[in-house]
ROKE-342230 format. One record per residue: residue in three letters; x, y, z of N, C-alpha, C, CB in turn. Coordinates in steps of 0.1 Angstrom, whole numbers, padded with zeros to 4 digits, always signed. Glycine has a CB too. Layout:
ALAXYZXYZXYZXYZ;...
END
This chain:
MET+0008-0012+0000+0000+0000+0000+0009+0012+0000-0010+0000+0012;ILE+0006+0022-0009+0014+0034-0010+0009+0044+0001+0013+0040-0024;THR+0018+0049+0009+0014+0059+0019+0012+0073+0014+0025+0059+0030;PHE+0004+0081+0021+0002+0095+0017+0015+0102+0016-0008+0102+0026;LYS+0024+0100+0026+0037+0107+0026+0045+0104+0014+0045+0103+0039;PHE+0045+0091+0009+0052+0088-0003+0046+0095-0015+0053+0073-0005;VAL+0033+0095-0016+0026+0102-0028+0029+0117-0027+0011+0099-0027;SER+0029+0123-0015+0031+0137-0014+0046+0140-0019+0029+0142+0000;THR+0055+0132-0014+0069+0134-0018+0071+0132-0033+0078+0125-0010;SER+0065+0122-0038+0066+0119-0052+0061+0131-0061+0058+0106-0055;ARG+0050+0137-0057+0044+0148-0064+0054+0160-0063+0031+0152-0059;LYS+0060+0163-0052+0069+0174-0050+0081+0171-0059+0073+0175-0035;MET+0086+0159-0059+0097+0155-0067+0094+0157-0082+0101+0141-0065;GLN+0082+0154-0086+0078+0156-0100+0079+0170-0105+0064+0151-0103;VAL+0076+0180-0096+0078+0194-0099+0092+0197-0103+0073+0203-0088;LEU+0102+0192-0096+0116+0195-0099+0120+0187-0112+0125+0190-0087;ILE+0115+0175-0113+0118+0167-0125+0113+0174-0137+0111+0153-0124;ASP+0101+0180-0137+0095+0187-0148+0104+0199-0152+0081+0192-0145;LYS+0110+0206-0142+0119+0217-0145+0131+0213-0153+0123+0224-0132;ILE+0136+0201-0149+0148+0196-0156+0145+0191-0170+0154+0184-0148;LEU+0133+0185-0171+0129+0180-0184+0127+0192-0194+0116+0173-0183;LYS+0124+0204-0189+0122+0215-0198+0136+0220-0203+0116+0227-0191;LEU+0147+0217-0196+0160+0221-0200+0166+0211-0211+0169+0221-0188;LYS+0161+0199-0211+0168+0189-0220+0167+0192-0235+0162+0176-0217;PRO+0157+0198-0240+0157+0201-0254+0165+0214-0257+0143+0203-0259;SER+0171+0220-0247+0178+0233-0249+0193+0231-0251+0175+0242-0238;GLU+0200+0242-0252+0214+0242-0254+0221+0237-0241+0219+0256-0257;VAL+0213+0238-0230+0219+0233-0217+0223+0218-0218+0208+0235-0206;LYS+0215+0210-0225+0218+0196-0227+0232+0194-0234+0207+0189-0235;ASN+0234+0202-0244+0247+0202-0251+0259+0205-0242+0247+0211-0263;LEU+0257+0215-0233+0267+0219-0224+0270+0208-0213+0263+0233-0217;VAL+0259+0202-0208+0260+0191-0199+0268+0180-0205+0246+0187-0193;ASP+0263+0176-0217+0270+0164-0224+0284+0167-0226+0263+0161-0237;ALA+0288+0179-0230+0302+0182-0233+0310+0181-0220+0303+0196-0239;ARG+0304+0186-0209+0311+0186-0196+0313+0171-0191+0304+0194-0185;ILE+0303+0163-0193+0304+0149-0189+0315+0142-0197+0290+0142-0190;LYS+0315+0145-0210+0326+0139-0218+0340+0143-0214+0323+0143-0233;GLU+0341+0156-0210+0354+0161-0205+0358+0153-0192+0353+0176-0202;PHE+0348+0151-0183+0351+0144-0171+0355+0130-0174+0338+0144-0161;SER+0348+0123-0183+0351+0109-0186+0365+0107-0191+0341+0104-0196;GLU+0371+0117-0198+0384+0116-0204+0395+0118-0193+0386+0127-0214;PHE+0392+0122-0181+0402+0124-0171+0409+0112-0167+0395+0130-0159;LYS+0402+0100-0167+0408+0088-0163+0420+0084-0172+0398+0077-0164;ASN+0421+0090-0184+0432+0087-0192+0444+0097-0190+0428+0089-0207;HIS+0442+0106-0181+0453+0116-0178+0463+0110-0167+0447+0129-0173;SER+0474+0117-0166+0484+0113-0157+0480+0116-0142+0498+0120-0159;ILE+0486+0109-0133+0482+0111-0119+0485+0125-0115+0490+0101-0110;HIS+0494+0132-0121+0497+0146-0117+0486+0155-0121+0510+0151-0124;ILE+0479+0153-0132+0468+0161-0136+0456+0157-0127+0464+0158-0151;ILE+0454+0145-0124+0444+0140-0115+0446+0147-0101+0443+0125-0114;PHE+0458+0147-0097+0461+0153-0084+0458+0168-0084+0476+0151-0080;ASN+0461+0175-0095+0457+0189-0096+0443+0191-0094+0462+0194-0110;GLU+0435+0182-0099+0420+0183-0098+0416+0180-0083+0413+0173-0107;LEU+0423+0171-0076+0421+0169-0062+0423+0182-0055+0430+0158-0057;CYS+0434+0189-0058+0437+0202-0051+0427+0212-0054+0451+0207-0056;PHE+0422+0213-0066+0410+0222-0069+0399+0219-0059+0406+0220-0084;CYS+0396+0206-0057+0384+0203-0049+0387+0206-0034+0381+0188-0050;ILE+0400+0205-0030+0403+0209-0016+0401+0224-0014+0418+0206-0014;THR+0403+0232-0024+0401+0246-0023+0387+0250-0023+0409+0253-0034;THR+0378+0241-0028+0364+0246-0030+0356+0246-0017+0357+0236-0039;ALA+0361+0240-0006+0353+0240+0007+0351+0254+0012+0360+0231+0017;ASN+0338+0258+0013+0335+0271+0017+0340+0283+0009+0339+0273+0032;CYS+0342+0280-0004+0347+0290-0013+0339+0288-0027+0362+0289-0015;SER+0337+0298-0034+0330+0297-0047+0337+0289-0057+0326+0311-0052;ALA+0330+0282-0065+0336+0274-0076+0344+0282-0086+0326+0265-0083;GLU+0338+0294-0089+0344+0302-0099+0358+0308-0094+0335+0314-0102;ARG+0358+0312-0081+0371+0316-0076+0381+0305-0076+0369+0321-0061;CYS+0377+0293-0073+0387+0282-0072+0391+0278-0086+0380+0270-0065;ILE+0382+0279-0096+0386+0276-0110+0397+0286-0114+0374+0277-0119;ASP+0395+0299-0111+0405+0309-0114+0418+0306-0107+0400+0323-0110;VAL+0418+0302-0094+0430+0299-0087+0437+0287-0093+0427+0295-0072;GLN+0430+0277-0097+0436+0265-0103+0443+0269-0117+0425+0254-0106;LYS+0436+0277-0125+0442+0281-0137+0455+0289-0135+0432+0289-0145;ARG+0455+0298-0126+0467+0306-0123+0478+0298-0116+0463+0318-0115;MET+0474+0288-0109+0484+0281-0101+0493+0272-0110+0478+0272-0091;GLY+0487+0267-0122+0495+0258-0131+0499+0246-0123+0507+0266-0136;ASP+0512+0243-0124+0518+0231-0117+0521+0234-0103+0530+0226-0125;GLY+0518+0245-0098+0522+0249-0084+0517+0240-0073+0517+0263-0081;PHE+0505+0234-0075+0500+0225-0065+0509+0213-0063+0486+0220-0069;LEU+0516+0210-0074+0525+0198-0073+0539+0202-0070+0525+0192-0087;THR+0544+0214-0072+0558+0217-0071+0562+0227-0060+0563+0223-0084;LEU+0553+0236-0056+0556+0246-0046+0557+0241-0032+0546+0257-0047;SER+0565+0247-0024+0566+0243-0010+0553+0248-0003+0578+0249-0003;GLU+0550+0244+0009+0538+0248+0017+0538+0263+0018+0538+0242+0030;THR+0549+0269+0021+0550+0284+0023+0548+0291+0010+0564+0288+0028;GLU+0553+0286-0001+0551+0292-0014+0537+0291-0019+0561+0285-0025;LEU+0531+0279-0016+0517+0277-0019+0508+0288-0012+0512+0263-0015;ALA+0510+0289+0001+0503+0299+0009+0504+0313+0003+0507+0299+0023;SER+0517+0316-0001+0519+0329-0007+0512+0332-0020+0534+0331-0009;LYS+0512+0321-0028+0505+0322-0041+0489+0324-0039+0507+0310-0050;LEU+0484+0316-0029+0470+0316-0026+0466+0330-0021+0466+0306-0016;LYS+0474+0336-0013+0472+0350-0008+0472+0359-0020+0482+0354+0002;GLU+0482+0358-0029+0483+0366-0041+0470+0366-0049+0495+0363-0049;TYR+0464+0354-0050+0452+0351-0058+0439+0355-0051+0452+0337-0063;LYS+0441+0361-0039+0429+0365-0031+0421+0354-0026+0421+0375-0039;TYR+0427+0342-0024+0420+0331-0019+0417+0332-0004+0427+0317-0022;ARG+0406+0327+0001+0401+0330+0014+0410+0323+0025+0387+0326+0016;PHE+0414+0311+0022+0420+0303+0033+0434+0298+0029+0411+0291+0037;PRO+0443+0307+0027+0456+0303+0021+0465+0294+0030+0464+0316+0018;ASN+0465+0296+0042+0474+0289+0051+0469+0275+0053+0476+0296+0065;VAL+0457+0273+0057+0452+0259+0060+0451+0251+0048+0438+0260+0067;ARG+0447+0257+0037+0446+0249+0024+0459+0245+0018+0437+0256+0014;SER+0469+0254+0020+0482+0251+0015+0488+0239+0023+0492+0263+0016;LYS+0485+0239+0036+0489+0228+0044+0482+0215+0039+0486+0230+0059;TYR+0469+0215+0037+0462+0203+0032+0468+0198+0019+0447+0206+0031;ILE+0470+0207+0010+0476+0203-0003+0490+0197-0002+0476+0216-0013;PHE+0498+0204+0006+0512+0199+0008+0511+0185+0014+0520+0208+0017;GLU+0502+0182+0024+0501+0169+0030+0495+0159+0020+0492+0170+0042;ALA+0486+0163+0012+0480+0154+0002+0490+0149-0008+0468+0161-0006;ARG+0500+0158-0011+0510+0155-0021+0518+0142-0017+0520+0167-0023;LYS+0520+0140-0004+0527+0128+0001+0520+0115-0002+0529+0130+0016;LYS+0507+0116-0006+0499+0104-0008+0495+0102-0023+0486+0105+0000;ILE+0503+0109-0032+0500+0107-0046+0501+0093-0051+0510+0116-0054;GLY+0511+0085-0046+0512+0071-0050+0501+0063-0045+0525+0066-0044;GLN+0496+0065-0033+0484+0058-0028+0472+0062-0036+0482+0061-0013;LEU+0471+0075-0039+0459+0079-0047+0459+0073-0060+0460+0095-0048;GLU+0470+0072-0067+0471+0066-0080+0467+0051-0080+0485+0067-0086;ASN+0471+0044-0070+0468+0030-0068+0453+0028-0066+0476+0024-0057;ILE+0447+0037-0058+0433+0035-0055+0424+0039-0066+0429+0043-0042;ILE+0428+0049-0074+0421+0053-0086+0421+0042-0097+0426+0066-0091;LYS+0433+0035-0097+0434+0025-0108+0427+0012-0103+0449+0022-0111;SER+0423+0011-0091+0417-0001-0086+0403-0004-0092+0416-0001-0070;GLU+0397-0015-0088+0384-0019-0093+0373-0016-0082+0383-0033-0097;TYR+0377-0008-0072+0368-0005-0061+0356+0003-0066+0375+0003-0050;GLU+0344+0001-0059+0333+0009-0062+0335+0023-0058+0320+0003-0055;GLU+0327+0032-0064+0328+0047-0061+0327+0050-0046+0318+0054-0069;GLN+0317+0044-0040+0315+0047-0026+0327+0043-0017+0303+0039-0020;ILE+0334+0032-0021+0346+0028-0014+0358+0038-0016+0350+0014-0018;LEU+0359+0043-0029+0369+0053-0032+0366+0066-0024+0368+0056-0047;ARG+0354+0069-0023+0350+0082-0016+0354+0080-0001+0335+0085-0017;GLU+0351+0069+0005+0354+0067+0019+0370+0067+0021+0349+0053+0024;TRP+0377+0062+0012+0392+0062+0013+0397+0077+0012+0398+0054+0002;ILE+0392+0084+0003+0396+0098+0001+0393+0106+0014+0390+0104-0011;VAL+0380+0105+0019+0376+0112+0031+0385+0109+0043+0361+0110+0034;LYS+0388+0096+0044+0396+0091+0055+0411+0095+0054+0395+0076+0056;ASN+0416+0096+0042+0431+0097+0040+0436+0111+0036+0435+0087+0031;ILE+0427+0119+0030+0431+0132+0025+0425+0143+0034+0427+0134+0011;LYS+0434+0150+0042+0429+0161+0051+0423+0172+0042+0440+0166+0059;GLY+0412+0178+0048+0405+0189+0041+0395+0185+0031+0416+0197+0034;ILE+0392+0172+0030+0383+0166+0021+0371+0160+0029+0389+0156+0011;GLY+0359+0164+0027+0347+0158+0032+0339+0151+0021+0338+0168+0039;TYR+0327+0147+0024+0319+0139+0014+0316+0147+0002+0306+0134+0020;LYS+0313+0160+0004+0311+0169-0008+0323+0170-0017+0306+0182-0004;GLU+0334+0173-0011+0347+0175-0019+0351+0162-0025+0358+0181-0010;ALA+0350+0151-0018+0354+0138-0024+0345+0134-0035+0354+0127-0013;SER+0332+0136-0034+0323+0133-0045+0326+0142-0057+0308+0135-0040;HIS+0329+0155-0054+0332+0165-0065+0344+0160-0072+0334+0179-0059;PHE+0355+0156-0065+0367+0152-0071+0364+0139-0080+0377+0148-0061;LEU+0357+0130-0075+0355+0117-0082+0346+0120-0094+0349+0107-0073;ARG+0336+0128-0093+0328+0132-0105+0337+0139-0116+0317+0142-0101;ASN+0346+0148-0111+0354+0155-0121+0364+0146-0128+0361+0166-0114;ILE+0367+0134-0123+0376+0126-0130+0369+0113-0136+0387+0121-0120;GLY+0356+0115-0137+0348+0105-0145+0340+0095-0138+0358+0097-0153;TYR+0338+0096-0125+0329+0087-0118+0315+0094-0117+0334+0084-0103;ASN+0304+0086-0120+0291+0092-0123+0280+0091-0112+0286+0087-0135;ASN+0283+0083-0102+0272+0079-0093+0273+0084-0079+0270+0065-0093;LEU+0279+0096-0077+0280+0102-0064+0274+0116-0064+0295+0102-0059;ALA+0267+0120-0054+0261+0133-0053+0270+0143-0047+0248+0132-0045;ILE+0270+0155-0053+0278+0166-0048+0268+0176-0041+0286+0174-0059;ILE+0267+0174-0028+0257+0181-0020+0263+0194-0014+0250+0172-0010;ASP+0262+0205-0021+0266+0218-0015+0254+0227-0012+0276+0225-0025;PHE+0256+0239-0008+0245+0247-0004+0236+0251-0016+0250+0260+0002;HIS+0241+0251-0028+0232+0253-0040+0222+0242-0041+0241+0254-0053;ILE+0227+0229-0040+0218+0218-0041+0208+0217-0029+0226+0205-0042;ILE+0213+0220-0017+0204+0220-0006+0193+0231-0007+0212+0223+0007;ASP+0197+0243-0012+0188+0254-0014+0177+0249-0024+0195+0266-0019;LEU+0181+0243-0034+0171+0239-0045+0161+0228-0039+0178+0233-0057;LEU+0167+0219-0031+0158+0208-0026+0149+0214-0015+0167+0197-0020;VAL+0154+0223-0007+0145+0230+0003+0134+0238-0004+0154+0239+0012;GLU+0138+0245-0015+0128+0254-0022+0117+0245-0028+0135+0261-0033;ASN+0120+0233-0032+0111+0223-0038+0104+0214-0027+0117+0215-0049;ASN+0106+0217-0014+0100+0210-0003+0103+0195-0003+0085+0212-0004;LEU+0115+0192-0007+0120+0178-0007+0128+0174+0005+0128+0175-0020;ILE+0134+0184+0012+0141+0182+0024+0138+0195+0033+0156+0180+0022;LYS+0141+0193+0046+0142+0204+0055+0157+0208+0056+0136+0201+0069;ARG+0160+0221+0057+0174+0225+0057+0181+0219+0069+0174+0240+0057;PRO+0191+0211+0067+0199+0205+0078+0207+0216+0086+0208+0194+0074;LYS+0207+0214+0099+0216+0224+0107+0230+0221+0104+0213+0222+0122;THR+0234+0208+0103+0248+0204+0099+0246+0193+0089+0256+0201+0112;LEU+0256+0192+0080+0255+0181+0070+0264+0170+0075+0260+0187+0056;THR+0258+0162+0083+0266+0150+0088+0266+0139+0077+0259+0144+0101;LYS+0274+0129+0079+0275+0118+0070+0262+0112+0068+0285+0107+0074;THR+0254+0109+0078+0241+0103+0077+0232+0112+0069+0235+0101+0091;LYS+0231+0125+0072+0223+0134+0064+0227+0135+0050+0223+0148+0071;TYR+0240+0135+0048+0245+0135+0034+0240+0123+0026+0261+0135+0034;LEU+0241+0111+0032+0237+0099+0025+0222+0099+0023+0242+0087+0032;GLU+0214+0104+0032+0200+0105+0031+0196+0114+0019+0193+0110+0044;ILE+0202+0125+0018+0200+0135+0007+0204+0128-0007+0206+0148+0009;GLU+0215+0121-0006+0220+0114-0018+0210+0105-0023+0233+0107-0015;GLU+0203+0098-0015+0193+0088-0019+0181+0095-0026+0187+0080-0007;ILE+0178+0107-0021+0167+0115-0028+0171+0119-0042+0164+0127-0019;LEU+0184+0123-0043+0189+0127-0056+0190+0114-0065+0203+0133-0055;LYS+0193+0103-0060+0194+0091-0068+0180+0088-0073+0199+0079-0060;GLU+0170+0089-0065+0156+0087-0070+0152+0096-0081+0146+0089-0058;ILE+0156+0109-0080+0153+0119-0090+0160+0115-0103+0157+0133-0086;GLY+0173+0111-0102+0181+0106-0113+0175+0094-0120+0195+0103-0109;THR+0170+0085-0112+0164+0073-0117+0151+0076-0126+0160+0063-0106;ARG+0143+0085-0121+0131+0089-0128+0134+0096-0141+0122+0098-0119;LEU+0146+0103-0141+0150+0111-0153+0158+0102-0162+0157+0123-0149;LYS+0162+0090-0158+0171+0081-0165+0184+0089-0167+0165+0077-0179;MET+0189+0094-0156+0201+0102-0156+0210+0099-0144+0197+0118-0155;ASN+0223+0098-0146+0232+0095-0135+0234+0108-0127+0246+0090-0140;LEU+0240+0106-0115+0241+0117-0106+0251+0128-0111+0246+0112-0092;ALA+0260+0125-0119+0269+0135-0125+0262+0144-0134+0281+0128-0132;GLU+0253+0138-0142+0245+0147-0151+0235+0155-0143+0238+0138-0161;LEU+0228+0148-0134+0218+0155-0126+0224+0167-0119+0212+0145-0116;ASP+0236+0166-0113+0242+0177-0106+0243+0189-0115+0256+0173-0100;LEU+0248+0187-0127+0250+0199-0136+0236+0205-0139+0257+0194-0149;TYR+0226+0197-0141+0213+0203-0144+0208+0211-0132+0203+0192-0148;LEU+0209+0205-0120+0205+0212-0108+0213+0224-0105+0206+0202-0096;TRP+0226+0224-0108+0234+0236-0106+0229+0247-0116+0249+0233-0109;TYR+0226+0243-0128+0221+0253-0137+0208+0259-0133+0219+0246-0151;LEU+0199+0250-0128+0186+0256-0123+0188+0266-0112+0177+0244-0118;GLU+0198+0263-0103+0200+0272-0092+0208+0284-0095+0206+0264-0080;THR+0218+0283-0104+0228+0294-0106+0228+0299-0121+0241+0289-0103;GLY+0222+0292-0130+0222+0296-0144+0235+0294-0150+0219+0311-0145;LYS+0244+0285-0144+0257+0283-0149+0260+0268-0149+0268+0290-0141;ILE+0269+0264-0158+0274+0250-0158+0290+0251-0157+0270+0242-0171;LEU+0295+0248-0145+0309+0249-0143+0315+0235-0142+0312+0257-0130;LYS+0321+0232-0131+0327+0218-0129+0327+0215-0114+0341+0216-0135;
END
């Protein structure tokens, strides 16, 4: 027997699904498809390029994606070659908000490039990869780990940031969490999986559509 609560949630979800379906015949679909193709090609890159993307995701915590994209472009190979002090200096020069703590995280992460390469080349499921990254890379939580894995070609993890939370709250699919614990993160991820299933869309694609709905942009 279908409960009233499930029917109510299903109807609310359909409103958001209809908004996404309206985007699919537009240029937005081409932009999403191009970005997904770009992500899928990352697995063919060297571990140094993959590590650079990890560093980008380390910088994104509590900082705008556009600012961090600019920092990544200007940094070049610096994430891989600069000392911790030099990294902090560059981040300050680029007007980045947290130069000291993030330079420390990046410098520490560099010591684990070999382990990162081995785990990325493994046959482990995406959820296991995410757990390893959260446990072993300082400065990385579930959102940042999911972001990193999506950006290097993994498609079935949700990137739950304040934009996504705002959108789900606006559509009455969740109540705004006071803190985004692991349990709450995984609960929201299940809601996003259900939306993706109904749209016949993986979570990597869904994230880009949701981001566009909330911001009018498709970044990475």
